[in-house]
N, C-alpha and C positions, 0 to 999 in steps of 0.2 A: 504493500500500500504506500502511496505517496504521502509524505509528511504534510500536515496542515501548517500553513504559514502563520506565524505569530507576530504581533505588533507590540513593540516596547518603546516607552519614552523614558528618557533619563538624561543625566548630566555626565559628560566625559570626565572621569576622575584621573586616569593615568594612561599615557601612551606607552605601551610595552615595546612595540616594534612598528617601523614604518619603512616601506620601500618607496623612496622618493620618486622613482621613475613611473611606476604603475599605480601608486596610491594604495597598495595593499597594506592594511594597518591592523594591528592587534592592539586592543585597548580595553580598559576596564571602565564600566559605566554604572553609575548609581541610579537604580530604578526603584524608587520608593523604599530606600533603605537596603535593597538587595544589590550586591555587587555582581554584575554580569560581565563575563569576558566575551567580547565580540570580535569577529574577524570579517574583513571584506575590503573592497576597493572604495574607501570613503575619503580618500584624498587628503585635503588640507584641514581636517578637523584638529582641534586643540583642546586641552583641558579647560573645563569651565563651560564649554558649549553644551547646548541642549540638542539632543538628537531624537528623532523618531525612526526606529529601525524595524524593518520587516524581514523575517527569515525563519529559521528553524534551528533548534538545538542539535548539535552533533557531538560525537565523542572522538577526540583525536587520540591516536595511539600513544603519543608522548605527553601531550599537554592537557588531556582530560576534556571535560565538558566545555564547549564553546558555542556561541551563538553565531551561526553563519548568515551574513547579511545578504539578502536578495535586492533590497532597495532601501533608500533612506531619505530623510528630510532633515535639513539643517535649520537650527534656530540659534542665532547669535545670542549670547548671554545678555539678559536684560536687567540684572540686578548688580549693584556695585560689587558684591562679594564674588559673584561668578565672573564678572568682567575682570576683576583684579586677578583672579586665578587664571583666566584665559590669557591675559597679557603676560603674566609671570611665567607661563609655560613656554615662552619663546615663539608665540604666534607671530610676533613682529620683531624681526631681528633688530637688536640695539636697545630693546626695552626689556630690562631685567626685573627682578623682584622689587628692588627699591624704586626704580623709575615707575613701575606699574602702580605701586602704592601712591606715589605722588600724583600721577595723572588721574587716578580714580578719586583721590581725595579732592582734586580740583573740579572735576567734571561730573562725578557721581554716576547715576544711572544713564546719563546722556553721553558717556565717554565714547562709545563706539560710533555713535551717530556723528559726533564732532570730529573724530579721527578720520572718518570717511569723507565728510563734506566740508569740514573747516580745519584741516590738519595744521594750518599755520597758527592756530590758537595755542599750539604747544609753546609758542614763544612766551606765553604768559608764565611759564614755569622757569623762565630765564635759563634755558639750556644753551650751552656754548655753541658758537656758530657752526663748526664742522660737524659736531655730533647732531645738532638740530637738522642740518641739511641731510645727513645720512638717514636719520630716522624718518624724515619726510619721504625719502625715496623708498624705504622699506614699507612704509604704510601704503604707498601707492601699489607696490608689488603685491602685498598681501590681499588687498581688496580687489585688485585686478584679477588675480587667480581665482579668488572665491566667486566673484561675479561671473567670470567665464564658465567655471564649473557649473554654477547654478543655471546659467542660460542653456548650456549644452545638454544638461540633464533632462531638460524638457523634451529633447529630441532623442533621448536614450543613447547619447554619446558618452561613454564612460570617462572616468577621471584620467586613465592612462592616455587616451587620445587628447583630452583637454590639456594635459601636461605637455604633449608634443607641440600643440599649437602655441602654448605659452612660451616654451623654450625657443620657438622660432620667431614669435612676434612680440614677446615681452608684455609690458604693461598696456600696450595698445591692442592686445589680442582681441578683446571683445569688440572694440570699434572696428578692427580689421575684418572680423567675421561678419559683423552686421553690414559693413560697407560692401563686402564681396564674399558671400558664403561659399563660393566655389574654390576659395583657397583651401578649404577642407579636403579637396580632392587632389591637391598638388603636393609636390615635394615628398617628404617622408610621411605625410599624413595619410593620403590615399583613402579617404573615407568614401562611402557609397555615394554615387552621383545623385540618386533619387533623394537621399537625405538632404544633401546640399540644396537640391532643387526645391524641396519642400520649404526649407528655411528661406530661400530667396523669394519664393512665392508669397510666404506670409509677411515678409518684409517689403514686398512690392518692389524688388530691385532686380528682377530677371533681365529686363531690357537694358538696364544700365550696365549690366555685366555680361552682355551678349557674347563677347569674345571669350571671356573666361568660361562661360557656359559651354561653348562649343568644344574648347580644349578639354574641359572636365568630362564631357560626355564621351569624347573619343578615347581619352585615357581609360575611362571606366570600361568601355567596350573592349579595348585591347587587353586589359587585365582579365576580363571575364573570359575571353578566348584563350588566353594563356593558361588560366587556372582550370577551365573546363575542357578544353580541346587540345592543349599542348602547343598552340601556335605562338611563336615568339614574334611574329609579324603577321600582317593581314594585307590583302589587296585593298588599296585605298577605296576603290569604287564600292566594294562591299560595305565598308564602314560608312561612307557618305550616303549610300542608299538607306542604311539603317537610321542614320541621323535624320534624313528627310522625313522618314515615317514616324520615328519616335518623337521628334521635336516639332513635327507638323510644319516643316518649312517647305512650302509648295511653290512659291514664286521664284522664277529664274533669277530675278534681281537679288532677292534675299540669298539665294543659294550661291550666287557669285561672290557675295560678301563672305559667306561661309568658307569658300575656297581660298579667298584672300587671307582669312584668319588662319587657316591651316598652313598655308605657305609661310606666313609670318612666324607661326609657332615652330616651324622647322629651321628657323634661322638661329644664330648664336644668341643666347640669352645672357646678358652681361651680369645679371644678378646670380643666376645658378651656375654660370660657366659652361652650360650645355644647352642644346635645343630642348624645347618641351616635347617635341616629337621628331622622329627621323623619317624623312620621306626620300625614296630613291627609286630609280627605274632599273629593272632587270628584264631583259628579253622582251622589251616593249610593254611591260606591265609595271604599274606604279605601286609600290609597297609602302606601308606605314608601320612604324614600330615605336614602342616606348624606349626612352633612353637607356634604362637599365638592361634591357635585353639586347639592343643593338650594340651598346658599348661592351657588354660581356662577350658577345659572339665575335666582335671585332678583335677583342683581346685574345680570345681563344684562337682565332684564325691566325693572327700575327705570331703568337707564341708557338703554335704548331709548325708554321712555316720555318721559324727560326730553329726549332729543335730538329726538324726533319733534315735541315741542311748540314747538321753536324754528324760526323761518323767517327767511331773509335776503332782503331786497327787492333784486332785481337785474333790470335790463332786459336780457334775453338776445337780443333781436331782432338788434341790431347784431353781437353776437358770433357768432351763428349764421350770419348773412349773410356775415361775413368768412370763417368756416370753409368755407362752401359755395363762395365765390369761390376761396379758396386751394387747395382740394382738387378743384375742378371737379366738384362733387357737388350733388345736391338731396336733402335729407333728407325722408323722408316724415313725415306729421303726428305719428305716435306717437314717432318718433325725436326730433322737435323738442320734444315734450312731455317726453320723458325727459331731454333736455339741460337744459331749463329747471328741472325738478324737482331734478336732481342739483346744479345750481348754487345753487338757492335753499333747499334743504332741508339741515338739519344731518345727516340720515341718509337714504339713498335706496338702493333695490334695483332693479337692472336685470337682468331675466331674459328668457329666450326660448330657443327651440330653434335648431338649425343653419340657416344661410342667412337669418336674420331681421335681420341687420345689427347685432348686439351690438358687434362689434369696431369698426365705423365710428362707432357712437354713443359708445362709450367713449373713442375717440381724440379726438373733439370735446370731450367733457367735460373730459378732462385738459388739452387745449390751452387751453380757456376759463378753467379754474381757474388755470392758470399765467399767463395774460395778466392775470388779476385780481390777480396778485402773491402767490398762495398757493404754499407749498412742498408739493408732492404726493409721497408715497411710494407705491410699488406693491409688493404682496406677494401670495403664494399659498401654499397649504399644503405643496406638495412642490417639490423641486428642478426636476423636469421641467415642472411647471405654471408655476413662476416664470420659467423659461427661455422657455417659449412666450409668456408675458405680455410679457416683454421684447422678443421677436421681433415681436409684432404691434403693439406700441405704440411701439417705438423708444426706450423709457425703461428705465433700470436697474430691475430687480425682484429682490426677495429672498424667500426662504422666511420665513414668519411667525417661525419659530424664530430665524433669522438676524437678522431685523429687531428682535426683542425681546432679542437677545444672550443666547441660552441659555448656561447654565453647562454645560460639557461633561460633567460627572459627574452631571447631573440634567436629564432631558428636560423637566421641568415647572418648572424654576427659572430665572428670567430676571433679567438686570440691569436691564432697562427695566420700570418699574412706576410706581405713583403718586408715589413719591419721586424717581424718575429717569425722567420721561416722555420720549416720543419728541419729537424736534425737528422737527415738521412741522405743517402747517395742515390737511392732508387725507390720509386713508389710503384707498387703493383696494385692495380684497381680491377677487381673482378666484378662480374655482372654489370658491365659498363652500360648496357642498353638502358638500365634503370636510372642513370645519372642525368640530372637536368642541367640546363645551361648555367644558371646562377651558381649552383653547387660546384660545377666543374671549373668555372671561372675562379671561384674562391680557392679551390684546390691548386690550380696552376699558379695563382698569385702567392700561395704559401710555399711553393717549391723554389729552392734556390736555382739560379741559372744553370748550375752544373749538374743538377739532379736529373736522373733518367726517369722515364715514365713508360711502364709496360701495361697495356690495356688488354684485358681478356673479356670475352663475352660472346654472346650469340646475337648477331645483328638481325636475325630473323624473328627474334622474340619481340614482345611488346615494347614500345618506347617508354620513356619516363612518364610518370603521372603528371608532373609539372612540365613547363615549357621546354621544347627542344626535341631533337631527334638525332642526338649526337653521334652515336656509333654509326648509324646509317649514313649520315651526312659526311662524316670524316672519311669513311671507307670510300664512298663514291667521289669524294673530293680528290682522291688519288695523290695527295701530297705526302701522306704518311705511309711507310712500309707496312704491308699487311700480309699475313699468311692465313689463308682459310684452309684448315684441315678438312679433307674430303673423304679420305679412305675410312670406311667403317670396319673396325677390326673384327676378326673372325668370331670371337666370342660374342661381340655385340650384335653380329649379324643374326644370331639365333633369336634375338628379341624382336617380336613384332612391334613393340613400343618404338624401338629404334628405327626399324625399317619403315614403319608407317609415318613416323615423324619426318624422315627424309623425303618420303613421297609427298607429304603435305607441303613441305617447304619449297618443293620444286614444281608445285602445281598439279601433282598427280593425286587422284582420289585414293584414300587409304583402303586397304583390303579389310573389309568388314565381315569376311566369311570364316575367318579362323575361329576354331572352337576349342583348341587344346594348347594354347600358348599363354602369353601374358597380356593379350589385347582382345577384349570382348566387346561385341556390339549387341544391344538389345533394342529391337524395333518397338517403339512406343510412339504413337501419334497424338495421344491424348494426355494432357498434363496430369489428370487424376490417376491414370494407370501408371504413369512414370513415377509419381510420388509413392504409390503403393509398392512399386518395385524397389525404389530407393530404401524405403523402410525395411522391406524384406531382406535386402542385401546387407544393410548396415547392422540390423538387429539380429538376424538369424543366419542367413546363408554363408556369408563370409566368415563370421566367427566360428560357425560349426564346421565348415569345410576346410578352412585354412588356419584357424586359430587367431585371426586378426582381431585386434581390439577396436571397437567402434570409436573409442576416444583417442587412442595413441597411434593407430596405424591407418585408419580410413579417413580420407578427406574428400568432401564433395567440393568441386570447383564449378561455379556457375558464372556465365558471362555477365549477369546483371544482379543487382539487389532486388529488382522489381519483378512482379509477375508470380504466377503459381510455382514456377520453377526457379524463382530468384532466391537469393540467400536468405532474405527476411522470412519468407514463408517456409522454406525448408528448415531453417533453424527453429522456428516455432514448433513445427510438427515433430522434428526429431527430438527436441528437448522433451516434449511430452511423451514420446515413445521410448526413449532409452534413458531418460533421467526424470521420470515422472514425479509429480508431487504426491508422495504417499502419506502425507500427513505428518511425517517425521522429519523431513528435510527443511531446515530454515531457508527462507528466500527473501529477497528484497527487490522491489520494483523501483527503477529509476526512469528518467526520460528515455534512456537507451534500451530499456527492456526489463524483463524479469530474470533474475539470476538466483540459482539455488546451488547448494553444496553438490559438487560433482560435475558441474557444467564445464564444458570445453569453451574457452573464451579466447579472444584476441585483443591485444592492445591496439587502439586505433589512432594514437598520436605518439610522437616521441616525448617521453618524460625522462629528463636527464637527472632529476632530483630524487625520485623514489628510491628508497633504500631496500636492499635485498640481502638475504643470507644464504650461504650454501656450504654445508659441511665445515662450519667454523669460519669460513671466509665471508667478508662483508663487501658490499659494493653499492654503486648507484646506477640507475638507468634501466628502464624497461622501454622498448622501442616499438614504433609502429610496425605491425606485422608479427610481433612475438605472440606465440600461441601458448596458452597455459590451461590449468585446470583449477577450479575453485576447490580448495581443501576444506574450508570451513566458512560459515557466515555466523557472526556473533551479533544477535539482535540487541543485546543489552548494551554493548559498547560501540555498536554501529560500525563494525569493520568486517571486511572479508579478507581471507588469506588465500593467495593465489600462487600456485607452483608453476613457474616458467622454466621448464627443463632443469629442474633442480634449484633454481633461484627462487627463494620463498620471499614474497613481498606482501606487506599488509596494506590494504586499501581502505581508508575511511569511506563510508558510503557515498559522500559527495564526489569522490573520485571515480566512482563506477561509471560515470558518463564517458570515461576514457576507454572502456572495454565494450565488446559486443560478443554475442554468441558466435562460435566458430565451428559448429558441426559442418556448416557450409560457408565458404568464403569466395569472394570474387577472384577471377583469374588474375586480375591486376594485383591483388593483395598477396597472391601466392608466389610472385616472382622472387627468385633467389632461394626458394624452398624446394625440398624434395620430400615425398611422402611414399610410404610403402604401397598404399593402394589409393588410386584416384578414381572418383566417379564423376563423369561430366554429363549433366543433363542439358540437352540442347532444346531450346524452345523457339517457336516461330515468333515473328513480329519484332525481332531485335536486330534489324539489318545494320544499324550503326555499330553494333557490338559484334555481331556474328561475322567475323572475317578471318582470313588465313592466319595472321600473326597470333590472334587470340587462341585459335584452335591449336596451333603448333606449340605455343607457350604452355597451354593446359596439358597437352599430351606429354611434353617433356618434363613435367613435374612428377610423373610416376616412376618409381624405382622398380617395383616388382609386378604390379598388376594395374591395368587400366581398363575401365569400363565406360563406354559411351552409351547414353540412352537417348533415343530420338528416332529420326528416320533418315534414310540415305539421302533424300533430296536436300534436307537442311545441311547435312554434313558436307555434301559435295558443293552446295551453295557457298558455304564458308570457305572452302578451298579456293573457289573461283573469285571470291570477294577479296581484293587486295587493297581496299580503301583504308584499312587499318594503319597503313604506313604513311598516308597522306597528311603531311603537316607543313604549314608554312613556316619557314625558318630563315633568319638572316644568314646563318652560316652556310646553308645550302646555296644561297645566292652569291656568296662571296667567293666560293671555289670556282 
């Protein structure tokens, strides 16, 4: 059951902790004689203020009972006693305990009104000139931030965003926002266009800020395409057509004005030092891009060209011979060529499908580099991908975010950069198809000019969730040396999973007739019968026939979250079938679903701060895509304990919004993972998702057994559909 929200009014007694950047505050509040510890983004509150807070009580594993704030209303103190306490707490820099007493003694209950409207009256206290001037400045700052936060709260804009605005525009922030609400969409702020448009409409200043409105709309559209579709740029005409429709600009004269605004926005901006938009022509088509993506891809392009021009003369014959002797192996000719290139090139890409010897080749490359005295670090985009990389190489591997030392409050802000580069001679990045433009830009900038880069991955898998199509673009750009391993080794040839994967990727239809290997097809045209089969396979047939665990071994991969055969519906049904509520299992319902002891779950965002324990070892970080099992749910202290492959983490109930059921996950979420058994239900009506790359990626997640449920027509249609690779990127246009 969802918790009932509670409303409490009281006076702030003590600030325990405050994050000045996002406004997250822990404080004690006196409510009718009862001391309440409250937490939430309440920004600039200080001791002595009166607050009305709405939320619910939670139990933190370390700090006990707390009141988690959902919303709040501020009331400045209106009695001399509370005003003195408020000023004494440091609410206004330069006013300490003694000065606060003097001011309140002079102005009494009217103190705050006078400080805001007539601050010059402080001269009545005969404060020295410089100190007087400094206090006046701080008074303006304090009331400016408070008034800005109060104004933006009316539009559900949180303190953290208000703080960004204040840091950029200072004491004039509120005037700037009211003058031109579209500044909320610019620079580092990047708030939703519709929100800014609503404010502008209410303030009747849309027409006055027409140019800003156009740029804000286009920027918002480009970010939406980057986040939803992975495009780092778009065709200009597509964007302007959308603009015409959405902003109802129908006259040719007005539209000509729009085009002039766009052209001006693509010119150098003296304030920011960069254009607001990038516009360029490629093969008679005009493209438009946001600065962060264009500049990131431009840096990537130039860095790759620079790296690819350097070569290291190394005689690899003896190194390769030693590796063959040590591992009792004989590398085939393309593997030998790949090893030589990886050792002798500053940047190198190793790609290939399943069963072609990528892992064996990569292990040889790492070993030879280390024998040559190079310090090699291994990394991958996700937690599960980095764990798998560590397992297959025997070397420590980190996520790229961990390697670059991400700052926990900003997913794209890293401690490692040009000024503080990585301490290594070579970086190996696995599962590179999952890496997006901004992350790769950050990785390259954190690598010293002398550092080697070895990229491995399968360019036929799905591209990154975020903007870019890096592996595909770089390979097709032909500036970087690439070896694509093609020969499927004899042992792998026995697997129908491997042979069908190679058929799919080359545009051939998979063989669905096999009945005695590791690849099975069940014809089901109706969603209801497909669901019944999934239940039977997971609950009965696979455990009984092969001993596979429904929780640990079997994974359903669906193209979509939606529909009868989407992850949401399958998860709901399987939870009730294989982990039903028998009246004995504790459960908790959050906005992301109902969870009970024994459920299979997945972390859905990177959390770098959550603590975990494993066999006496402690650490931090549970990452997007990590799959675990709920060991226990404690309703009295409102926590759940989750086991992520041996890492035991405790989640307060309010953090359960970060997890979701994982009996079924999307194919996108499965990248970088392997499972003993994979079941793929294919449903009609998902043409945007049902494409070759997605089917190939899903098939290659299975280690021992793959089952596809659907009909031949849909599967063959997926093989024929190559639209999954279609992305607009600046990098593709640069090569």
